[in-house]
N, CA, C and O atoms as a Tinker XYZ file with bonds, in Angstrom:
   472  protein
     1  N    -67.868000   -2.225000   -5.167000    73     2
     2  CA   -67.787000   -2.048000   -6.606000    64     1     3
     3  C    -66.328000   -2.133000   -7.032000    63     2     4     5
     4  O    -65.476000   -1.431000   -6.486000    81     3
     5  N    -66.041000   -2.982000   -7.997000    73     3     6
     6  CA   -64.677000   -3.192000   -8.483000    64     5     7
     7  C    -64.481000   -2.400000   -9.779000    63     6     8     9
     8  O    -65.077000   -2.706000  -10.812000    81     7
     9  N    -63.632000   -1.380000   -9.695000    73     7    10
    10  CA   -63.375000   -0.548000  -10.872000    64     9    11
    11  C    -61.937000   -0.705000  -11.366000    63    10    12    13
    12  O    -61.344000    0.239000  -11.887000    81    11
    13  N    -61.385000   -1.904000  -11.197000    73    11    14
    14  CA   -60.006000   -2.162000  -11.593000    64    13    15
    15  C    -59.813000   -1.989000  -13.094000    63    14    16    17
    16  O    -58.820000   -1.411000  -13.535000    81    15
    17  N    -60.758000   -2.488000  -13.871000    73    15    18
    18  CA   -60.639000   -2.380000  -15.332000    64    17    19
    19  C    -60.711000   -0.921000  -15.780000    63    18    20    21
    20  O    -59.950000   -0.490000  -16.646000    81    19
    21  N    -61.637000   -0.164000  -15.179000    73    19    22
    22  CA   -61.760000    1.251000  -15.549000    64    21    23
    23  C    -60.498000    2.025000  -15.175000    63    22    24    25
    24  O    -60.033000    2.871000  -15.938000    81    23
    25  N    -59.946000    1.728000  -13.990000    73    23    26
    26  CA   -58.714000    2.386000  -13.562000    64    25    27
    27  C    -57.554000    2.040000  -14.513000    63    26    28    29
    28  O    -56.768000    2.910000  -14.885000    81    27
    29  N    -57.462000    0.765000  -14.896000    73    27    30
    30  CA   -56.417000    0.346000  -15.829000    64    29    31
    31  C    -56.540000    1.064000  -17.165000    63    30    32    33
    32  O    -55.549000    1.526000  -17.729000    81    31
    33  N    -57.766000    1.151000  -17.662000    73    31    34
    34  CA   -57.995000    1.847000  -18.932000    64    33    35
    35  C    -57.674000    3.337000  -18.786000    63    34    36    37
    36  O    -57.095000    3.946000  -19.686000    81    35
    37  N    -58.053000    3.910000  -17.657000    73    35    38
    38  CA   -57.762000    5.327000  -17.408000    64    37    39
    39  C    -56.262000    5.586000  -17.328000    63    38    40    41
    40  O    -55.763000    6.575000  -17.866000    81    39
    41  N    -55.553000    4.689000  -16.653000    73    39    42
    42  CA   -54.094000    4.835000  -16.551000    64    41    43
    43  C    -53.430000    4.727000  -17.925000    63    42    44    45
    44  O    -52.537000    5.508000  -18.256000    81    43
    45  N    -53.870000    3.764000  -18.710000    73    43    46
    46  CA   -53.306000    3.612000  -20.055000    64    45    47
    47  C    -53.573000    4.836000  -20.910000    63    46    48    49
    48  O    -52.704000    5.281000  -21.659000    81    47
    49  N    -54.796000    5.388000  -20.794000    73    47    50
    50  CA   -55.141000    6.569000  -21.569000    64    49    51
    51  C    -54.268000    7.762000  -21.166000    63    50    52    53
    52  O    -53.761000    8.488000  -22.022000    81    51
    53  N    -54.100000    7.957000  -19.846000    73    51    54
    54  CA   -53.273000    9.070000  -19.359000    64    53    55
    55  C    -51.827000    8.873000  -19.810000    63    54    56    57
    56  O    -51.176000    9.826000  -20.241000    81    55
    57  N    -51.328000    7.658000  -19.716000    73    55    58
    58  CA   -49.959000    7.376000  -20.145000    64    57    59
    59  C    -49.783000    7.676000  -21.635000    63    58    60    61
    60  O    -48.793000    8.286000  -22.038000    81    59
    61  N    -50.740000    7.248000  -22.437000    73    59    62
    62  CA   -50.667000    7.512000  -23.875000    64    61    63
    63  C    -50.703000    9.012000  -24.155000    63    62    64    65
    64  O    -49.922000    9.511000  -24.965000    81    63
    65  N    -51.590000    9.719000  -23.500000    73    63    66
    66  CA   -51.722000   11.156000  -23.736000    64    65    67
    67  C    -50.456000   11.911000  -23.327000    63    66    68    69
    68  O    -50.071000   12.876000  -23.988000    81    67
    69  N    -49.812000   11.481000  -22.252000    73    67    70
    70  CA   -48.562000   12.134000  -21.845000    64    69    71
    71  C    -47.441000   11.846000  -22.835000    63    70    72    73
    72  O    -46.583000   12.696000  -23.072000    81    71
    73  N    -47.450000   10.647000  -23.413000    73    71    74
    74  CA   -46.386000   10.323000  -24.375000    64    73    75
    75  C    -46.528000   11.114000  -25.671000    63    74    76    77
    76  O    -45.538000   11.345000  -26.365000    81    75
    77  N    -47.746000   11.533000  -26.003000    73    75    78
    78  CA   -47.917000   12.342000  -27.207000    64    77    79
    79  C    -47.749000   13.829000  -26.924000    63    78    80    81
    80  O    -47.848000   14.649000  -27.837000    81    79
    81  N    -47.493000   14.185000  -25.654000    73    79    82
    82  CA   -47.139000   15.568000  -25.345000    64    81    83
    83  C    -48.203000   16.400000  -24.672000    63    82    84    85
    84  O    -48.046000   17.619000  -24.598000    81    83
    85  N    -49.267000   15.818000  -24.180000    73    83    86
    86  CA   -50.296000   16.605000  -23.502000    64    85    87
    87  C    -49.820000   17.030000  -22.120000    63    86    88    89
    88  O    -48.946000   16.391000  -21.535000    81    87
    89  N    -50.378000   18.073000  -21.618000    73    87    90
    90  CA   -50.017000   18.656000  -20.328000    64    89    91
    91  C    -50.701000   17.879000  -19.198000    63    90    92    93
    92  O    -51.891000   17.581000  -19.301000    81    91
    93  N    -49.963000   17.538000  -18.102000    73    91    94
    94  CA   -50.578000   16.791000  -16.998000    64    93    95
    95  C    -51.763000   17.519000  -16.349000    63    94    96    97
    96  O    -52.744000   16.882000  -15.968000    81    95
    97  N    -51.677000   18.835000  -16.224000    73    95    98
    98  CA   -52.783000   19.583000  -15.617000    64    97    99
    99  C    -54.041000   19.503000  -16.476000    63    98   100   101
   100  O    -55.157000   19.420000  -15.963000    81    99
   101  N    -53.844000   19.530000  -17.774000    73    99   102
   102  CA   -54.969000   19.420000  -18.707000    64   101   103
   103  C    -55.629000   18.048000  -18.586000    63   102   104   105
   104  O    -56.855000   17.935000  -18.610000    81   103
   105  N    -54.814000   17.016000  -18.457000    73   103   106
   106  CA   -55.355000   15.665000  -18.311000    64   105   107
   107  C    -56.099000   15.511000  -16.994000    63   106   108   109
   108  O    -57.142000   14.860000  -16.936000    81   107
   109  N    -55.564000   16.110000  -15.939000    73   107   110
   110  CA   -56.221000   16.052000  -14.636000    64   109   111
   111  C    -57.594000   16.710000  -14.720000    63   110   112   113
   112  O    -58.574000   16.171000  -14.205000    81   111
   113  N    -57.668000   17.855000  -15.356000    73   111   114
   114  CA   -58.952000   18.548000  -15.501000    64   113   115
   115  C    -59.922000   17.715000  -16.336000    63   114   116   117
   116  O    -61.115000   17.673000  -16.037000    81   115
   117  N    -59.429000   17.065000  -17.362000    73   115   118
   118  CA   -60.293000   16.257000  -18.226000    64   117   119
   119  C    -60.807000   15.027000  -17.482000    63   118   120   121
   120  O    -61.962000   14.635000  -17.646000    81   119
   121  N    -59.944000   14.418000  -16.659000    73   119   122
   122  CA   -60.386000   13.241000  -15.886000    64   121   123
   123  C    -61.439000   13.620000  -14.851000    63   122   124   125
   124  O    -62.428000   12.906000  -14.687000    81   123
   125  N    -61.241000   14.732000  -14.154000    73   123   126
   126  CA   -62.231000   15.144000  -13.156000    64   125   127
   127  C    -63.544000   15.554000  -13.832000    63   126   128   129
   128  O    -64.620000   15.347000  -13.271000    81   127
   129  N    -63.459000   16.132000  -15.026000    73   127   130
   130  CA   -64.674000   16.484000  -15.761000    64   129   131
   131  C    -65.418000   15.228000  -16.221000    63   130   132   133
   132  O    -66.638000   15.244000  -16.377000    81   131
   133  N    -64.668000   14.134000  -16.436000    73   131   134
   134  CA   -65.292000   12.880000  -16.872000    64   133   135
   135  C    -65.887000   12.101000  -15.707000    63   134   136   137
   136  O    -66.476000   11.041000  -15.916000    81   135
   137  N    -65.742000   12.611000  -14.473000    73   135   138
   138  CA   -66.380000   11.963000  -13.333000    64   137   139
   139  C    -65.438000   11.242000  -12.387000    63   138   140   141
   140  O    -65.897000   10.646000  -11.413000    81   139
   141  N    -64.135000   11.275000  -12.640000    73   139   142
   142  CA   -63.199000   10.640000  -11.716000    64   141   143
   143  C    -63.038000   11.511000  -10.479000    63   142   144   145
   144  O    -63.015000   12.737000  -10.595000    81   143
   145  N    -62.927000   10.909000   -9.293000    73   143   146
   146  CA   -62.659000   11.701000   -8.088000    64   145   147
   147  C    -61.293000   12.400000   -8.210000    63   146   148   149
   148  O    -60.375000   11.875000   -8.840000    81   147
   149  N    -61.173000   13.567000   -7.610000    73   147   150
   150  CA   -59.963000   14.381000   -7.725000    64   149   151
   151  C    -58.719000   13.601000   -7.293000    63   150   152   153
   152  O    -57.692000   13.669000   -7.968000    81   151
   153  N    -58.790000   12.868000   -6.191000    73   151   154
   154  CA   -57.622000   12.120000   -5.688000    64   153   155
   155  C    -57.215000   11.006000   -6.642000    63   154   156   157
   156  O    -56.030000   10.815000   -6.914000    81   155
   157  N    -58.201000   10.273000   -7.149000    73   155   158
   158  CA   -57.893000    9.175000   -8.072000    64   157   159
   159  C    -57.300000    9.706000   -9.377000    63   158   160   161
   160  O    -56.344000    9.140000   -9.908000    81   159
   161  N    -57.863000   10.778000   -9.881000    73   159   162
   162  CA   -57.359000   11.361000  -11.123000    64   161   163
   163  C    -55.935000   11.884000  -10.920000    63   162   164   165
   164  O    -55.068000   11.689000  -11.772000    81   163
   165  N    -55.703000   12.544000   -9.792000    73   163   166
   166  CA   -54.360000   13.064000   -9.515000    64   165   167
   167  C    -53.355000   11.929000   -9.381000    63   166   168   169
   168  O    -52.215000   12.053000   -9.827000    81   167
   169  N    -53.768000   10.830000   -8.772000    73   167   170
   170  CA   -52.879000    9.670000   -8.618000    64   169   171
   171  C    -52.522000    9.065000   -9.979000    63   170   172   173
   172  O    -51.364000    8.731000  -10.229000    81   171
   173  N    -53.520000    8.926000  -10.855000    73   171   174
   174  CA   -53.261000    8.357000  -12.186000    64   173   175
   175  C    -52.327000    9.257000  -12.994000    63   174   176   177
   176  O    -51.413000    8.769000  -13.658000    81   175
   177  N    -52.554000   10.556000  -12.938000    73   175   178
   178  CA   -51.714000   11.486000  -13.694000    64   177   179
   179  C    -50.292000   11.473000  -13.148000    63   178   180   181
   180  O    -49.330000   11.506000  -13.916000    81   179
   181  N    -50.156000   11.426000  -11.832000    73   179   182
   182  CA   -48.812000   11.419000  -11.222000    64   181   183
   183  C    -48.053000   10.142000  -11.579000    63   182   184   185
   184  O    -46.864000   10.201000  -11.892000    81   183
   185  N    -48.717000    9.003000  -11.536000    73   183   186
   186  CA   -48.071000    7.740000  -11.915000    64   185   187
   187  C    -47.609000    7.786000  -13.376000    63   186   188   189
   188  O    -46.495000    7.371000  -13.696000    81   187
   189  N    -48.457000    8.283000  -14.236000    73   187   190
   190  CA   -48.098000    8.364000  -15.663000    64   189   191
   191  C    -46.976000    9.381000  -15.877000    63   190   192   193
   192  O    -46.090000    9.170000  -16.705000    81   191
   193  N    -47.018000   10.476000  -15.132000    73   191   194
   194  CA   -45.968000   11.489000  -15.258000    64   193   195
   195  C    -44.617000   10.914000  -14.857000    63   194   196   197
   196  O    -43.608000   11.165000  -15.516000    81   195
   197  N    -44.600000   10.146000  -13.776000    73   195   198
   198  CA   -43.345000    9.512000  -13.342000    64   197   199
   199  C    -42.874000    8.463000  -14.339000    63   198   200   201
   200  O    -41.672000    8.302000  -14.555000    81   199
   201  N    -43.809000    7.755000  -14.940000    73   199   202
   202  CA   -43.450000    6.701000  -15.896000    64   201   203
   203  C    -42.906000    7.264000  -17.205000    63   202   204   205
   204  O    -42.188000    6.569000  -17.925000    81   203
   205  N    -43.239000    8.518000  -17.523000    73   203   206
   206  CA   -42.788000    9.098000  -18.791000    64   205   207
   207  C    -41.650000   10.093000  -18.623000    63   206   208   209
   208  O    -41.364000   10.856000  -19.545000    81   207
   209  N    -41.012000   10.101000  -17.498000    73   207   210
   210  CA   -39.898000   11.038000  -17.272000    64   209   211
   211  C    -38.804000   10.883000  -18.322000    63   210   212   213
   212  O    -38.297000   11.872000  -18.852000    81   211
   213  N    -38.450000    9.649000  -18.616000    73   211   214
   214  CA   -37.363000    9.411000  -19.565000    64   213   215
   215  C    -37.707000    9.925000  -20.965000    63   214   216   217
   216  O    -36.814000   10.319000  -21.716000    81   215
   217  N    -38.984000    9.923000  -21.315000    73   215   218
   218  CA   -39.389000   10.427000  -22.633000    64   217   219
   219  C    -39.289000   11.947000  -22.712000    63   218   220   221
   220  O    -39.090000   12.509000  -23.789000    81   219
   221  N    -39.431000   12.609000  -21.559000    73   219   222
   222  CA   -39.367000   14.069000  -21.526000    64   221   223
   223  C    -37.970000   14.575000  -21.210000    63   222   224   225
   224  O    -37.767000   15.786000  -21.112000    81   223
   225  N    -36.994000   13.674000  -21.047000    73   223   226
   226  CA   -35.620000   14.089000  -20.794000    64   225   227
   227  C    -35.347000   14.500000  -19.362000    63   226   228   229
   228  O    -34.370000   15.200000  -19.094000    81   227
   229  N    -36.186000   14.080000  -18.449000    73   227   230
   230  CA   -36.014000   14.438000  -17.044000    64   229   231
   231  C    -35.003000   13.495000  -16.412000    63   230   232   233
   232  O    -35.088000   12.278000  -16.573000    81   231
   233  N    -34.048000   14.066000  -15.695000    73   231   234
   234  CA   -33.071000   13.271000  -14.957000    64   233   235
   235  C    -33.327000   13.507000  -13.477000    63   234   236   237
   236  O    -33.263000   14.638000  -12.996000    81   235
   237  N    -33.612000   12.445000  -12.774000    73   235   238
   238  CA   -33.922000   12.566000  -11.351000    64   237   239
   239  C    -32.670000   12.368000  -10.518000    63   238   240   241
   240  O    -31.651000   11.880000  -11.006000    81   239
   241  N    -32.759000   12.748000   -9.277000    73   239   242
   242  CA   -31.657000   12.550000   -8.343000    64   241   243
   243  C    -31.343000   11.064000   -8.220000    63   242   244   245
   244  O    -30.183000   10.673000   -8.089000    81   243
   245  N    -32.376000   10.251000   -8.263000    73   243   246
   246  CA   -32.192000    8.805000   -8.157000    64   245   247
   247  C    -31.394000    8.259000   -9.347000    63   246   248   249
   248  O    -30.577000    7.356000   -9.169000    81   247
   249  N    -31.612000    8.782000  -10.539000    73   247   250
   250  CA   -30.850000    8.362000  -11.719000    64   249   251
   251  C    -29.373000    8.716000  -11.557000    63   250   252   253
   252  O    -28.495000    7.913000  -11.871000    81   251
   253  N    -29.113000    9.913000  -11.067000    73   251   254
   254  CA   -27.731000   10.353000  -10.876000    64   253   255
   255  C    -27.046000    9.504000   -9.820000    63   254   256   257
   256  O    -25.910000    9.068000  -10.008000    81   255
   257  N    -27.734000    9.268000   -8.705000    73   255   258
   258  CA   -27.151000    8.474000   -7.623000    64   257   259
   259  C    -26.882000    7.052000   -8.085000    63   258   260   261
   260  O    -25.876000    6.456000   -7.700000    81   259
   261  N    -27.760000    6.506000   -8.899000    73   259   262
   262  CA   -27.562000    5.144000   -9.403000    64   261   263
   263  C    -26.274000    5.060000  -10.226000    63   262   264   265
   264  O    -25.510000    4.105000  -10.082000    81   263
   265  N    -26.029000    6.047000  -11.081000    73   263   266
   266  CA   -24.813000    6.060000  -11.885000    64   265   267
   267  C    -23.564000    6.270000  -11.049000    63   266   268   269
   268  O    -22.545000    5.615000  -11.268000    81   267
   269  N    -23.643000    7.179000  -10.096000    73   267   270
   270  CA   -22.495000    7.449000   -9.226000    64   269   271
   271  C    -22.176000    6.214000   -8.390000    63   270   272   273
   272  O    -21.009000    5.858000   -8.225000    81   271
   273  N    -23.200000    5.567000   -7.867000    73   271   274
   274  CA   -22.988000    4.386000   -7.042000    64   273   275
   275  C    -22.342000    3.263000   -7.850000    63   274   276   277
   276  O    -21.469000    2.558000   -7.344000    81   275
   277  N    -22.761000    3.096000   -9.091000    73   275   278
   278  CA   -22.169000    2.051000   -9.937000    64   277   279
   279  C    -20.691000    2.338000  -10.193000    63   278   280   281
   280  O    -19.863000    1.430000  -10.131000    81   279
   281  N    -20.358000    3.603000  -10.481000    73   279   282
   282  CA   -18.943000    3.951000  -10.708000    64   281   283
   283  C    -18.126000    3.772000   -9.429000    63   282   284   285
   284  O    -16.985000    3.313000   -9.480000    81   283
   285  N    -18.706000    4.131000   -8.284000    73   283   286
   286  CA   -18.006000    3.979000   -7.011000    64   285   287
   287  C    -17.706000    2.509000   -6.744000    63   286   288   289
   288  O    -16.586000    2.160000   -6.371000    81   287
   289  N    -18.691000    1.657000   -6.931000    73   287   290
   290  CA   -18.480000    0.228000   -6.685000    64   289   291
   291  C    -17.445000   -0.357000   -7.651000    63   290   292   293
   292  O    -16.627000   -1.189000   -7.258000    81   291
   293  N    -17.484000    0.077000   -8.907000    73   291   294
   294  CA   -16.522000   -0.411000   -9.886000    64   293   295
   295  C    -15.108000    0.048000   -9.514000    63   294   296   297
   296  O    -14.153000   -0.721000   -9.632000    81   295
   297  N    -14.976000    1.284000   -9.071000    73   295   298
   298  CA   -13.672000    1.807000   -8.684000    64   297   299
   299  C    -13.142000    1.114000   -7.442000    63   298   300   301
   300  O    -11.960000    0.776000   -7.372000    81   299
   301  N    -14.002000    0.903000   -6.468000    73   299   302
   302  CA   -13.557000    0.265000   -5.231000    64   301   303
   303  C    -13.144000   -1.185000   -5.468000    63   302   304   305
   304  O    -12.280000   -1.698000   -4.757000    81   303
   305  N    -13.736000   -1.845000   -6.437000    73   303   306
   306  CA   -13.329000   -3.219000   -6.716000    64   305   307
   307  C    -11.955000   -3.254000   -7.386000    63   306   308   309
   308  O    -11.259000   -4.268000   -7.323000    81   307
   309  N    -11.565000   -2.157000   -8.024000    73   307   310
   310  CA   -10.260000   -2.086000   -8.680000    64   309   311
   311  C     -9.185000   -1.475000   -7.787000    63   310   312   313
   312  O     -8.012000   -1.473000   -8.162000    81   311
   313  N     -9.546000   -0.964000   -6.634000    73   311   314
   314  CA    -8.587000   -0.225000   -5.810000    64   313   315
   315  C     -7.380000   -1.046000   -5.355000    63   314   316   317
   316  O     -6.293000   -0.476000   -5.260000    81   315
   317  N     -7.495000   -2.344000   -5.067000    73   315   318
   318  CA    -6.269000   -3.080000   -4.709000    64   317   319
   319  C     -5.240000   -3.081000   -5.837000    63   318   320   321
   320  O     -4.040000   -2.965000   -5.585000    81   319
   321  N     -5.710000   -3.212000   -7.088000    73   319   322
   322  CA    -4.791000   -3.190000   -8.219000    64   321   323
   323  C     -4.170000   -1.804000   -8.381000    63   322   324   325
   324  O     -2.976000   -1.677000   -8.650000    81   323
   325  N     -4.987000   -0.777000   -8.216000    73   323   326
   326  CA    -4.480000    0.579000   -8.325000    64   325   327
   327  C     -3.450000    0.872000   -7.251000    63   326   328   329
   328  O     -2.460000    1.561000   -7.501000    81   327
   329  N     -3.680000    0.354000   -6.064000    73   327   330
   330  CA    -2.738000    0.586000   -4.971000    64   329   331
   331  C     -1.395000   -0.088000   -5.260000    63   330   332   333
   332  O     -0.342000    0.517000   -5.061000    81   331
   333  N     -1.430000   -1.318000   -5.723000    73   331   334
   334  CA    -0.175000   -2.036000   -6.012000    64   333   335
   335  C      0.609000   -1.347000   -7.122000    63   334   336   337
   336  O      1.803000   -1.086000   -6.981000    81   335
   337  N     -0.075000   -1.055000   -8.232000    73   335   338
   338  CA     0.625000   -0.425000   -9.339000    64   337   339
   339  C      0.947000    1.037000   -9.033000    63   338   340   341
   340  O      1.897000    1.592000   -9.585000    81   339
   341  N      0.170000    1.651000   -8.171000    73   339   342
   342  CA     0.452000    3.018000   -7.772000    64   341   343
   343  C      1.735000    3.116000   -6.978000    63   342   344   345
   344  O      2.506000    4.060000   -7.151000    81   343
   345  N      1.971000    2.146000   -6.105000    73   343   346
   346  CA     3.204000    2.126000   -5.323000    64   345   347
   347  C      4.401000    1.959000   -6.255000    63   346   348   349
   348  O      5.429000    2.609000   -6.065000    81   347
   349  N      4.276000    1.107000   -7.244000    73   347   350
   350  CA     5.354000    0.924000   -8.217000    64   349   351
   351  C      5.590000    2.226000   -8.979000    63   350   352   353
   352  O      6.736000    2.612000   -9.205000    81   351
   353  N      4.530000    2.891000   -9.367000    73   351   354
   354  CA     4.645000    4.156000  -10.086000    64   353   355
   355  C      5.325000    5.221000   -9.239000    63   354   356   357
   356  O      6.161000    5.972000   -9.742000    81   355
   357  N      4.979000    5.292000   -7.972000    73   355   358
   358  CA     5.615000    6.263000   -7.076000    64   357   359
   359  C      7.096000    5.945000   -6.930000    63   358   360   361
   360  O      7.923000    6.858000   -6.933000    81   359
   361  N      7.444000    4.677000   -6.802000    73   359   362
   362  CA     8.849000    4.287000   -6.664000    64   361   363
   363  C      9.637000    4.661000   -7.928000    63   362   364   365
   364  O     10.749000    5.181000   -7.832000    81   363
   365  N      9.073000    4.400000   -9.092000    73   363   366
   366  CA     9.754000    4.746000  -10.347000    64   365   367
   367  C      9.925000    6.256000  -10.453000    63   366   368   369
   368  O     10.999000    6.733000  -10.820000    81   367
   369  N      8.893000    6.999000  -10.139000    73   367   370
   370  CA     8.971000    8.464000  -10.204000    64   369   371
   371  C     10.014000    8.989000   -9.217000    63   370   372   373
   372  O     10.756000    9.917000   -9.538000    81   371
   373  N     10.074000    8.410000   -8.034000    73   371   374
   374  CA    11.068000    8.847000   -7.043000    64   373   375
   375  C     12.486000    8.577000   -7.534000    63   374   376   377
   376  O     13.372000    9.414000   -7.359000    81   375
   377  N     12.707000    7.422000   -8.143000    73   375   378
   378  CA    14.035000    7.093000   -8.671000    64   377   379
   379  C     14.421000    8.050000   -9.797000    63   378   380   381
   380  O     15.565000    8.500000   -9.856000    81   379
   381  N     13.492000    8.363000  -10.680000    73   379   382
   382  CA    13.774000    9.304000  -11.768000    64   381   383
   383  C     14.091000   10.689000  -11.223000    63   382   384   385
   384  O     14.988000   11.367000  -11.723000    81   383
   385  N     13.353000   11.111000  -10.194000    73   383   386
   386  CA    13.611000   12.422000   -9.599000    64   385   387
   387  C     14.986000   12.460000   -8.949000    63   386   388   389
   388  O     15.723000   13.434000   -9.105000    81   387
   389  N     15.333000   11.404000   -8.222000    73   387   390
   390  CA    16.641000   11.339000   -7.568000    64   389   391
   391  C     17.755000   11.334000   -8.605000    63   390   392   393
   392  O     18.762000   12.019000   -8.427000    81   391
   393  N     17.595000   10.574000   -9.685000    73   391   394
   394  CA    18.586000   10.534000  -10.758000    64   393   395
   395  C     18.750000   11.917000  -11.400000    63   394   396   397
   396  O     19.869000   12.359000  -11.659000    81   395
   397  N     17.638000   12.583000  -11.650000    73   395   398
   398  CA    17.689000   13.931000  -12.210000    64   397   399
   399  C     18.398000   14.902000  -11.279000    63   398   400   401
   400  O     19.174000   15.743000  -11.732000    81   399
   401  N     18.139000   14.791000   -9.993000    73   399   402
   402  CA    18.804000   15.669000   -9.015000    64   401   403
   403  C     20.305000   15.404000   -8.996000    63   402   404   405
   404  O     21.098000   16.344000   -8.940000    81   403
   405  N     20.697000   14.150000   -9.042000    73   403   406
   406  CA    22.125000   13.822000   -9.016000    64   405   407
   407  C     22.830000   14.302000  -10.279000    63   406   408   409
   408  O     23.982000   14.732000  -10.220000    81   407
   409  N     22.153000   14.233000  -11.410000    73   407   410
   410  CA    22.745000   14.711000  -12.664000    64   409   411
   411  C     22.940000   16.223000  -12.611000    63   410   412   413
   412  O     23.977000   16.732000  -13.035000    81   411
   413  N     21.959000   16.934000  -12.097000    73   411   414
   414  CA    22.070000   18.391000  -11.994000    64   413   415
   415  C     23.153000   18.785000  -10.995000    63   414   416   417
   416  O     23.876000   19.756000  -11.216000    81   415
   417  N     23.266000   18.059000   -9.928000    73   415   418
   418  CA    24.204000   18.384000   -8.855000    64   417   419
   419  C     25.647000   18.051000   -9.217000    63   418   420   421
   420  O     26.574000   18.597000   -8.619000    81   419
   421  N     25.846000   17.170000  -10.176000    73   419   422
   422  CA    27.185000   16.737000  -10.570000    64   421   423
   423  C     27.993000   17.952000  -11.048000    63   422   424   425
   424  O     27.535000   18.684000  -11.924000    81   423
   425  N     29.179000   18.174000  -10.487000    73   423   426
   426  CA    29.959000   19.356000  -10.896000    64   425   427
   427  C     30.449000   19.212000  -12.334000    63   426   428   429
   428  O     30.864000   18.135000  -12.762000    81   427
   429  N     30.392000   20.311000  -13.062000    73   427   430
   430  CA    30.839000   20.327000  -14.443000    64   429   431
   431  C     32.129000   21.143000  -14.514000    63   430   432   433
   432  O     32.320000   22.077000  -13.735000    81   431
   433  N     32.981000   20.801000  -15.416000    73   431   434
   434  CA    34.230000   21.573000  -15.532000    64   433   435
   435  C     33.931000   22.994000  -16.024000    63   434   436   437
   436  O     33.063000   23.203000  -16.872000    81   435
   437  N     34.646000   23.931000  -15.491000    73   435   438
   438  CA    34.472000   25.328000  -15.877000    64   437   439
   439  C     35.271000   25.580000  -17.137000    63   438   440   441
   440  O     36.453000   25.242000  -17.206000    81   439
   441  N     34.647000   26.159000  -18.114000    73   439   442
   442  CA    35.303000   26.440000  -19.370000    64   441   443
   443  C     35.952000   27.829000  -19.288000    63   442   444   445
   444  O     35.380000   28.772000  -18.741000    81   443
   445  N     37.146000   27.919000  -19.841000    73   443   446
   446  CA    37.811000   29.228000  -19.868000    64   445   447
   447  C     37.270000   30.021000  -21.045000    63   446   448   449
   448  O     36.757000   29.428000  -21.994000    81   447
   449  N     37.370000   31.354000  -21.011000    73   447   450
   450  CA    36.850000   32.164000  -22.116000    64   449   451
   451  C     37.504000   31.831000  -23.442000    63   450   452   453
   452  O     36.856000   31.930000  -24.484000    81   451
   453  N     38.765000   31.441000  -23.434000    73   451   454
   454  CA    39.444000   31.139000  -24.697000    64   453   455
   455  C     38.880000   29.855000  -25.321000    63   454   456   457
   456  O     38.851000   29.729000  -26.545000    81   455
   457  N     38.435000   28.909000  -24.497000    73   455   458
   458  CA    37.853000   27.673000  -25.027000    64   457   459
   459  C     36.492000   27.937000  -25.667000    63   458   460   461
   460  O     36.110000   27.268000  -26.627000    81   459
   461  N     35.742000   28.946000  -25.115000    73   459   462
   462  CA    34.430000   29.260000  -25.670000    64   461   463
   463  C     34.559000   29.849000  -27.063000    63   462   464   465
   464  O     33.728000   29.581000  -27.931000    81   463
   465  N     35.607000   30.660000  -27.287000    73   463   466
   466  CA    35.765000   31.323000  -28.575000    64   465   467
   467  C     36.206000   30.325000  -29.650000    63   466   468   469
   468  O     35.949000   30.545000  -30.834000    81   467
   469  N     36.841000   29.275000  -29.270000    73   467   470
   470  CA    37.397000   28.355000  -30.232000    64   469   471
   471  C     36.394000   27.422000  -30.812000    63   470   472
   472  O     36.740000   26.586000  -31.647000    81   471
C-alpha cells in the first residue's frame, strides 16, 4: 500500500499547524487519534519541528558553528596580509618607543633657583 500522498498531506498539515503556533505534543496526540501509527506521527512532527526552528527563534549548535567557521575561513584567507602589515606596525611602534626613550633619557640643563623666579 502506497501512502506517499497521505504522508505528504500529513506533513504539510503538521508544518502549517506548527507555523501558526500549535504545540508539537498536541499535534502528535491528534495524529495518533486520527489513526496514524505512533512512530510515523512522531517522525512527521519531529521533521516539521526541525523545519520551523527559525520561525520560533531557535539557534542550534550547527547554526553557530556555521557562522564561526565562515568567520574563521575569512580571517585565515586574510592572514598573510595581516602578517605583512602587522610586521610593519610592530616596526613603527618599536621605532616610536625607542625615540620616546631617547628623548626622555636626554639630559636636560639644571635650572638654578634664581632662573625659576625670573
